[in-house]
N, C-alpha and C positions, 0 to 999 in steps of 0.2 A: 502079324509076324508070330512065329512060333517061340522066339527066344524071350525068356522072361528076364527083364532087365531091372536090377535094384539100383537106386540112387542114394548114397550115403552122403548127406549134407545138403540141405534144401535152402541155401541162401539165394543171393542174387544169381549166381551162375548155376549152382545144381539144380534149382528149381526151373530154370529156363531151359537147360538141357533136358530135364525130366519131361517137361511139358512139350517140348519139341518132338522128342521121340514118341510120347503118347499120341501126338497129333499126326504122326506118320504111321500109326498101327501097330506100334510095339506095345508089349504087355509091360506096363511100367509101374513099379511100387517104390515107395520112397521112405526113408528114415531121417529124422532129425530130433535133436534134443529138445527142440522148441515146439510146444503144442501148436502155437500160431503158425509157424511154418508148414507144419503137416496139414493144418486145415486149408491154408491157403493153396498148397499144392494139390489137395484133393478137388478143388474147384477147377484145376487145369488139367484134369483127366489122369492124375496120378494117384494110385492106390495108397493111402497111408498106411504104414506098419508100426505098430507101437514099439517092437522090439528089435534091436540090432541083429540078435541071433537069428530070429525068425526071417528076417530079410535076406541074410546070408544064405541061409539054409534052402530058400525057395528060388533062388536066382541062378541064372546061367551066366549072366555077365553083371559084374558089379562096376558102378562108376563111383569113384570118390571124389568129392569136391569139398575139401577141407582147408582150414586156415594155413597150417603149418606142418612141417614134417613130424613133430612130435605127435600131432593128431593121427597122422597116416600110420605111423608105428603102432600107436595104441590100438587102432581099429585093425590093422593087419595082423598084429602079433600079440596083442594084449588079451587078457581074460574076456571070454564071450566074443572074441572078434573072429576073423577069417581064418587064422590057423586052427582055431579050436572048432569053428562050425562050418567051414567050407569043405567041399568035397573035390575028388579029382574031377577035372574037367572044366572047373570054374575059371572064368577069366576076369581079372581085376584090371580096370583101366583107372588110373590115378590121373586126374586132371589138376591136382595140386601143384603149386609151384613149390617143390620140395628140394631135398638136397639129393645129389647123386648117390651119396652113401646110404641114405635111408631106402632109396629105390632098389639099389643093388642088395641090400641086405634082405629087404622083404621079398625080392625076385628069388634069391637063393633059397631063403628058407620055406617059402610057399611052394617052390618048385619041388621040394622033396616030396610033397604031397599031390603032385600032378596039378598044381593051381598056377596058372599062368599070370604073371604080373607086368603091366605095361605102364611105363611113365609116359604121359601124354599131356603135358601142360599146354594151356590154351591161352590164346590172345583173341581179342574182339569184344571183351566186356559183356555186360548183361544183354545188350542188343544182339550181339553175335550169338549168345546162348540161346536167346529167345527165337532168333530167326534160323538158327542151323547153319550159320556162316562163320563159325570160329575157325581159327588157324591153329593147327597142333604141330609140335615138334615132338617126335616120338622116339622113345627108346624101347626096343622090343626085339624078340627074336622073330624070324621070319614067319614061322608057322604060327606063333601066337598072334602076330599082327594080322594075318590072314583070317584066323578066326574071329578077331574082334572087329574086323573091317566093316560088317553090315551096321553095327552100332556107330563106328566111327564115322561113316559116312552120313548117318543120320543126324549128327550133331556138328559136322565141320564141312567147311567148304574147301579147305586146303589142309593136306596132311603131308608133313615132310618126315620121312623116316630117317633120323640122323646117325643111328646106331644101335648099339645093344642097351640093356638095361643101364639106366643112369645117364645116357647120352641126352635123353629129352630134357631133363632138368638143367644139364649144363647148358644146352643151347637156349633154354628159357631164361636162365640167369643171365647169360650174355645179352640176350635181347632186352630184358629189362634194365640192365646197366646202361645200355644205349639209350633206351627210352628216357631213363632217369637224367641222362647227360643232355639229350636234345631239349627236354623241357626248360632246363636251365639256359642253355645256350641260346635257344630261341627267345626266350624271356628277355636275356640280356639285349640281343640284336634288336627285337622289336621296341623295347623300351628306348635304346639308343637312337633308333631312327625316328621315333615318335617325338622325343626330345628335340631332335633336329628339324622337326616339321613335316615329317612324312606320315601320312595316315597309316595306322596299323594294319587296316584291311588291305590297303593298296600295297604296303610292303609285302605282306604275306602273299599276295597275288604274284609279285614279282619273284619272291623266293621260290614259290612253288612252280614257277616257270624254269628255274634255274637249278644250279647244282646244290644249293644249300637245303633243299627241300627235306622233309622227313614226316613221320607220322604225327610229330608234334605241331609242325606248320601246316600240315594237310587236314588234320582232323581235330586234334586236341585244342589247338587255339581257336579256330573257327566256332567249334561246337561248344566249348565249355570255358574258355579263358577270355576270350574278347566279349562273349555274351555275359560274362560274369555269373554264369549259372553254376559252375563248379559243382556239377552232379553227373559225373560219368559213370558212378557206380562203383568205383574202385577207390578205396580209401589210401589216404596218405601213410597210415600206419602199415598197411599191407605192402605199400612201395618200399617203405623204409626196411621192412623186414627183408624184401627181396634183394635190396641193395646190400643189406647186410650179409646175405647169402653170398653175393659176389666179393665182398671184402674178405670173408671167410675162405673163399676158393683161392683168391690171390694169396692169402696168408699161407695156406697149406702148400701152394706151389711155389711160394717165396719169390713172387714175381714183383718186379719194380715197375709199376704202372702208375706214374704220378698224376696223370689227369684222371684217371678212374678213381684214385684214392681220393683226390680233392672233391669230385662228385660225391663220393660216398660221405665224406666229412660234412658237405653242405646238406646233405639229406638227413643225416643224424642230427645235425644242429637245428634242423627245422623244428624238432620237437619243442624247443623252447618257447616257440610262439604258435604252433599248429598242432592242435590235438589229433590224436590217432584217427578219429572218426571223420576228420575232414576230408574233402576229396584231394586226390593226389595231385590234381592240377593245380591246386592252390599253392604249391611250392613256389609258383612264380611270384607270389607275393613277398617272398623273401628277397627278391631281386628289386622291386619297386613297389612299396606298400601302397603308395598314392596312385599310381597308374593302374595298378591290377586290383586294388582293394574294391570291395562291393560298394563302397560310398562314392566312388569316382563317378 
Protein backbone atom coordinates (compact mmCIF):
# COMPACT_ATOMS: atom_id res chain seq x y z
CA UNK A 1 0.00 0.00 0.00
CA UNK A 2 1.25 3.51 -0.76
CA UNK A 3 -0.44 5.12 2.23
CA UNK A 4 1.78 5.76 5.23
CA UNK A 5 -0.22 5.01 8.37
CA UNK A 6 0.78 6.16 11.83
CA UNK A 7 -0.77 4.74 14.99
CA UNK A 8 -0.64 6.79 18.18
CA UNK A 9 -1.24 4.63 21.24
CA UNK A 10 0.00 1.04 21.09
CA UNK A 11 -1.99 -0.56 23.86
CA UNK A 12 -4.16 -3.65 23.38
CA UNK A 13 -6.30 -1.98 20.71
CA UNK A 14 -3.77 0.25 18.98
CA UNK A 15 -1.14 -2.44 18.66
CA UNK A 16 -3.70 -4.88 17.29
CA UNK A 17 -4.91 -2.43 14.65
CA UNK A 18 -1.35 -1.50 13.70
CA UNK A 19 -0.28 -5.13 13.33
CA UNK A 20 -3.41 -5.95 11.32
CA UNK A 21 -2.71 -3.17 8.85
CA UNK A 22 0.96 -4.13 8.60
CA UNK A 23 -0.07 -7.70 7.86
CA UNK A 24 -2.25 -6.44 5.01
CA UNK A 25 0.61 -4.61 3.34
CA UNK A 26 0.20 -1.09 4.72
CA UNK A 27 3.31 0.91 5.62
CA UNK A 28 2.65 1.27 9.36
CA UNK A 29 4.58 3.16 12.01
CA UNK A 30 3.65 3.65 15.64
CA UNK A 31 4.26 5.84 18.67
CA UNK A 32 3.67 5.19 22.34
CA UNK A 33 5.05 6.68 25.54
CA UNK A 34 5.93 3.14 26.67
CA UNK A 35 9.25 1.77 25.32
CA UNK A 36 7.92 -1.74 25.99
CA UNK A 37 4.87 -1.11 23.79
CA UNK A 38 7.11 0.22 21.01
CA UNK A 39 9.34 -2.83 21.20
CA UNK A 40 6.43 -5.25 21.17
CA UNK A 41 4.87 -3.50 18.18
CA UNK A 42 8.12 -3.69 16.24
CA UNK A 43 7.94 -7.45 16.52
CA UNK A 44 4.56 -7.38 14.76
CA UNK A 45 5.63 -5.51 11.64
CA UNK A 46 5.10 -1.98 12.97
CA UNK A 47 7.93 0.53 12.65
CA UNK A 48 8.56 2.20 16.02
CA UNK A 49 8.95 5.98 16.00
CA UNK A 50 10.49 7.67 19.03
CA UNK A 51 8.93 11.11 18.52
CA UNK A 52 5.26 12.03 18.17
CA UNK A 53 6.09 14.98 15.93
CA UNK A 54 8.08 12.75 13.59
CA UNK A 55 5.23 10.27 13.26
CA UNK A 56 2.74 13.03 12.51
CA UNK A 57 4.93 14.61 9.84
CA UNK A 58 5.58 11.36 7.98
CA UNK A 59 2.01 9.99 7.96
CA UNK A 60 -0.81 10.25 5.43
CA UNK A 61 -3.33 8.75 7.87
CA UNK A 62 -3.11 8.83 11.66
CA UNK A 63 -5.03 6.43 13.90
CA UNK A 64 -5.52 7.50 17.51
CA UNK A 65 -6.11 4.81 20.14
CA UNK A 66 -6.04 6.68 23.43
CA UNK A 67 -7.68 6.31 26.85
CA UNK A 68 -9.72 9.51 27.19
CA UNK A 69 -10.92 12.69 25.49
CA UNK A 70 -8.26 14.79 27.21
CA UNK A 71 -5.54 12.65 25.65
CA UNK A 72 -7.12 13.12 22.22
CA UNK A 73 -7.25 16.87 22.74
CA UNK A 74 -3.59 16.97 23.82
CA UNK A 75 -2.41 14.97 20.80
CA UNK A 76 -4.55 16.92 18.35
CA UNK A 77 -4.27 20.46 19.67
CA UNK A 78 -1.42 20.53 22.18
CA UNK A 79 2.28 21.40 21.77
CA UNK A 80 4.08 19.11 19.36
CA UNK A 81 0.75 17.61 18.28
CA UNK A 82 -1.22 17.35 15.06
CA UNK A 83 -2.20 21.01 14.86
CA UNK A 84 1.43 22.05 15.09
CA UNK A 85 3.05 19.27 13.04
CA UNK A 86 0.36 18.06 10.64
CA UNK A 87 -0.14 19.28 7.10
CA UNK A 88 -2.92 19.73 4.60
CA UNK A 89 -4.38 16.43 3.39
CA UNK A 90 -3.67 14.49 6.60
CA UNK A 91 -6.54 12.26 7.75
CA UNK A 92 -6.96 11.60 11.48
CA UNK A 93 -9.05 8.59 12.55
CA UNK A 94 -9.82 8.70 16.26
CA UNK A 95 -10.86 5.29 17.59
CA UNK A 96 -10.98 6.49 21.20
CA UNK A 97 -14.31 6.50 23.03
CA UNK A 98 -14.26 10.25 23.54
CA UNK A 99 -16.81 13.05 23.82
CA UNK A 100 -18.74 14.57 20.92
CA UNK A 101 -17.54 18.02 22.01
CA UNK A 102 -13.87 17.01 21.84
CA UNK A 103 -14.38 15.48 18.39
CA UNK A 104 -16.23 18.48 17.02
CA UNK A 105 -13.67 20.88 18.42
CA UNK A 106 -10.76 18.93 16.93
CA UNK A 107 -12.53 18.61 13.57
CA UNK A 108 -13.26 22.34 13.46
CA UNK A 109 -9.76 23.50 14.39
CA UNK A 110 -7.82 20.95 12.35
CA UNK A 111 -10.15 21.58 9.42
CA UNK A 112 -8.83 25.13 9.12
CA UNK A 113 -5.51 23.55 8.05
CA UNK A 114 -7.08 21.07 5.65
CA UNK A 115 -6.68 18.18 8.11
CA UNK A 116 -9.65 15.79 8.27
CA UNK A 117 -10.76 14.47 11.66
CA UNK A 118 -12.99 11.40 11.89
CA UNK A 119 -14.39 10.00 15.14
CA UNK A 120 -14.65 6.24 14.72
CA UNK A 121 -14.87 4.54 18.12
CA UNK A 122 -14.73 0.76 17.97
CA UNK A 123 -16.27 -2.37 19.44
CA UNK A 124 -14.81 -5.85 19.32
CA UNK A 125 -12.00 -5.69 21.85
CA UNK A 126 -8.38 -6.75 21.39
CA UNK A 127 -9.43 -9.84 19.43
CA UNK A 128 -11.31 -7.69 16.93
CA UNK A 129 -8.34 -5.34 16.61
CA UNK A 130 -5.95 -8.23 16.03
CA UNK A 131 -8.17 -9.87 13.41
CA UNK A 132 -9.45 -6.79 11.58
CA UNK A 133 -13.05 -7.53 12.59
CA UNK A 134 -13.88 -4.44 14.63
CA UNK A 135 -17.22 -2.65 14.44
CA UNK A 136 -17.03 1.12 13.96
CA UNK A 137 -19.63 3.84 14.41
CA UNK A 138 -18.38 6.84 12.49
CA UNK A 139 -18.84 10.59 12.60
CA UNK A 140 -17.39 12.23 9.48
CA UNK A 141 -17.96 14.27 6.37
CA UNK A 142 -18.66 12.09 3.33
CA UNK A 143 -15.51 13.15 1.46
CA UNK A 144 -13.26 12.57 4.48
CA UNK A 145 -14.79 9.15 5.05
CA UNK A 146 -14.14 8.15 1.44
CA UNK A 147 -10.46 9.10 1.78
CA UNK A 148 -10.12 7.11 5.00
CA UNK A 149 -12.02 4.06 3.76
CA UNK A 150 -9.03 1.90 2.66
CA UNK A 151 -7.60 2.07 6.19
CA UNK A 152 -10.99 1.67 7.87
CA UNK A 153 -11.68 -1.42 5.77
CA UNK A 154 -8.32 -2.80 6.83
CA UNK A 155 -9.12 -2.75 10.52
CA UNK A 156 -12.89 -3.30 10.66
CA UNK A 157 -15.56 -5.68 9.47
CA UNK A 158 -18.57 -3.41 9.98
CA UNK A 159 -18.67 0.37 9.54
CA UNK A 160 -21.78 2.44 10.24
CA UNK A 161 -21.64 6.10 9.25
CA UNK A 162 -24.03 7.65 11.76
CA UNK A 163 -23.54 11.34 10.99
CA UNK A 164 -21.11 14.22 11.03
CA UNK A 165 -18.31 14.93 13.48
CA UNK A 166 -19.18 13.85 17.03
CA UNK A 167 -21.96 11.49 16.00
CA UNK A 168 -19.67 8.46 16.23
CA UNK A 169 -18.94 9.13 19.87
CA UNK A 170 -22.59 9.74 20.70
CA UNK A 171 -23.44 6.36 19.17
CA UNK A 172 -20.58 4.66 21.04
CA UNK A 173 -21.60 6.20 24.37
CA UNK A 174 -25.15 4.91 23.80
CA UNK A 175 -23.82 1.48 22.86
CA UNK A 176 -21.64 1.20 25.94
CA UNK A 177 -24.44 2.36 28.21
CA UNK A 178 -26.53 -0.54 26.91
CA UNK A 179 -23.61 -2.93 27.32
CA UNK A 180 -23.15 -1.77 30.91
CA UNK A 181 -26.84 -2.33 31.60
CA UNK A 182 -26.93 -5.72 29.90
CA UNK A 183 -24.06 -7.04 31.99
CA UNK A 184 -25.91 -6.20 35.19
CA UNK A 185 -29.36 -7.36 34.09
CA UNK A 186 -27.94 -10.60 32.69
CA UNK A 187 -25.97 -11.18 35.90
CA UNK A 188 -29.15 -10.75 37.93
CA UNK A 189 -31.20 -13.05 35.68
CA UNK A 190 -28.52 -15.78 35.61
CA UNK A 191 -27.99 -15.63 39.38
CA UNK A 192 -31.74 -15.78 40.00
CA UNK A 193 -32.20 -18.81 37.76
CA UNK A 194 -29.13 -20.59 39.13
CA UNK A 195 -30.34 -20.14 42.72
CA UNK A 196 -33.68 -21.55 41.56
CA UNK A 197 -31.98 -24.67 40.17
CA UNK A 198 -31.38 -23.95 36.46
CA UNK A 199 -27.79 -24.37 35.27
CA UNK A 200 -26.32 -21.11 34.02
CA UNK A 201 -25.13 -22.58 30.73
CA UNK A 202 -28.55 -24.02 29.95
CA UNK A 203 -30.26 -20.80 30.92
CA UNK A 204 -28.06 -18.83 28.53
CA UNK A 205 -28.82 -21.32 25.77
CA UNK A 206 -32.50 -20.60 26.28
CA UNK A 207 -32.07 -16.84 26.56
CA UNK A 208 -29.92 -16.72 23.43
CA UNK A 209 -32.67 -18.49 21.51
CA UNK A 210 -35.21 -15.95 22.73
CA UNK A 211 -35.85 -12.25 22.96
CA UNK A 212 -33.70 -11.54 26.02
CA UNK A 213 -30.39 -12.13 24.29
CA UNK A 214 -27.63 -9.53 24.03
CA UNK A 215 -23.89 -9.41 23.54
CA UNK A 216 -23.64 -9.96 27.29
CA UNK A 217 -25.49 -13.28 27.12
CA UNK A 218 -24.05 -14.36 23.77
CA UNK A 219 -20.39 -13.46 24.22
CA UNK A 220 -19.42 -11.96 27.55
CA UNK A 221 -20.96 -14.54 29.84
CA UNK A 222 -19.80 -17.64 27.91
CA UNK A 223 -16.29 -16.33 27.28
CA UNK A 224 -15.35 -14.36 30.38
CA UNK A 225 -17.95 -14.70 33.14
CA UNK A 226 -19.01 -18.33 33.50
CA UNK A 227 -15.43 -19.40 32.79
CA UNK A 228 -14.36 -16.94 35.53
CA UNK A 229 -11.49 -15.93 33.28
CA UNK A 230 -12.36 -12.22 33.45
CA UNK A 231 -9.78 -11.42 30.80
CA UNK A 232 -11.65 -9.72 27.95
CA UNK A 233 -8.91 -7.11 27.58
CA UNK A 234 -11.19 -4.18 28.50
CA UNK A 235 -10.89 -2.79 32.01
CA UNK A 236 -13.65 -1.88 34.40
CA UNK A 237 -12.00 1.52 34.82
CA UNK A 238 -12.49 2.27 31.13
CA UNK A 239 -16.10 1.12 31.23
CA UNK A 240 -16.75 3.29 34.28
CA UNK A 241 -15.29 6.16 32.26
CA UNK A 242 -17.63 5.42 29.35
CA UNK A 243 -20.66 5.19 31.63
CA UNK A 244 -19.58 8.52 33.10
CA UNK A 245 -19.62 9.97 29.58
CA UNK A 246 -23.22 8.79 29.24
CA UNK A 247 -24.16 10.41 32.56
CA UNK A 248 -22.54 13.67 31.47
CA UNK A 249 -24.46 13.58 28.19
CA UNK A 250 -27.74 12.95 30.03
CA UNK A 251 -26.97 15.90 32.31
CA UNK A 252 -26.18 18.23 29.42
CA UNK A 253 -29.46 17.30 27.74
CA UNK A 254 -31.38 17.45 31.06
CA UNK A 255 -32.90 14.02 30.44
CA UNK A 256 -34.97 12.01 32.91
CA UNK A 257 -33.66 8.47 32.29
CA UNK A 258 -34.07 6.70 35.63
CA UNK A 259 -32.97 3.21 34.62
CA UNK A 260 -29.86 4.48 32.85
CA UNK A 261 -28.98 6.63 35.85
CA UNK A 262 -29.39 3.64 38.17
CA UNK A 263 -27.05 1.61 35.96
CA UNK A 264 -24.51 4.43 36.02
CA UNK A 265 -24.70 4.63 39.81
CA UNK A 266 -24.08 0.88 40.12
CA UNK A 267 -21.01 1.13 37.89
CA UNK A 268 -19.58 4.08 39.78
CA UNK A 269 -20.21 2.35 43.11
CA UNK A 270 -18.28 -0.69 41.88
CA UNK A 271 -15.07 1.26 42.46
CA UNK A 272 -15.50 0.48 46.17
CA UNK A 273 -14.64 -3.18 45.60
CA UNK A 274 -13.24 -3.48 42.07
CA UNK A 275 -10.03 -1.71 41.07
CA UNK A 276 -9.76 0.08 37.73
CA UNK A 277 -7.48 -2.60 36.27
CA UNK A 278 -9.99 -5.41 36.84
CA UNK A 279 -11.82 -6.74 33.78
CA UNK A 280 -15.09 -4.96 33.03
CA UNK A 281 -17.02 -8.24 33.14
CA UNK A 282 -16.13 -8.49 36.84
CA UNK A 283 -19.00 -6.06 37.51
CA UNK A 284 -21.17 -9.18 37.83
CA UNK A 285 -19.44 -9.94 41.13
CA UNK A 286 -21.34 -7.02 42.64
CA UNK A 287 -24.57 -8.90 41.91
CA UNK A 288 -23.57 -12.18 43.56
CA UNK A 289 -20.02 -12.37 44.90
CA UNK A 290 -20.28 -16.04 45.77
CA UNK A 291 -21.72 -17.26 42.50
CA UNK A 292 -19.52 -15.12 40.23
CA UNK A 293 -16.40 -15.00 42.38
CA UNK A 294 -13.21 -16.68 41.24
CA UNK A 295 -13.28 -19.03 44.19
CA UNK A 296 -16.68 -20.53 43.33
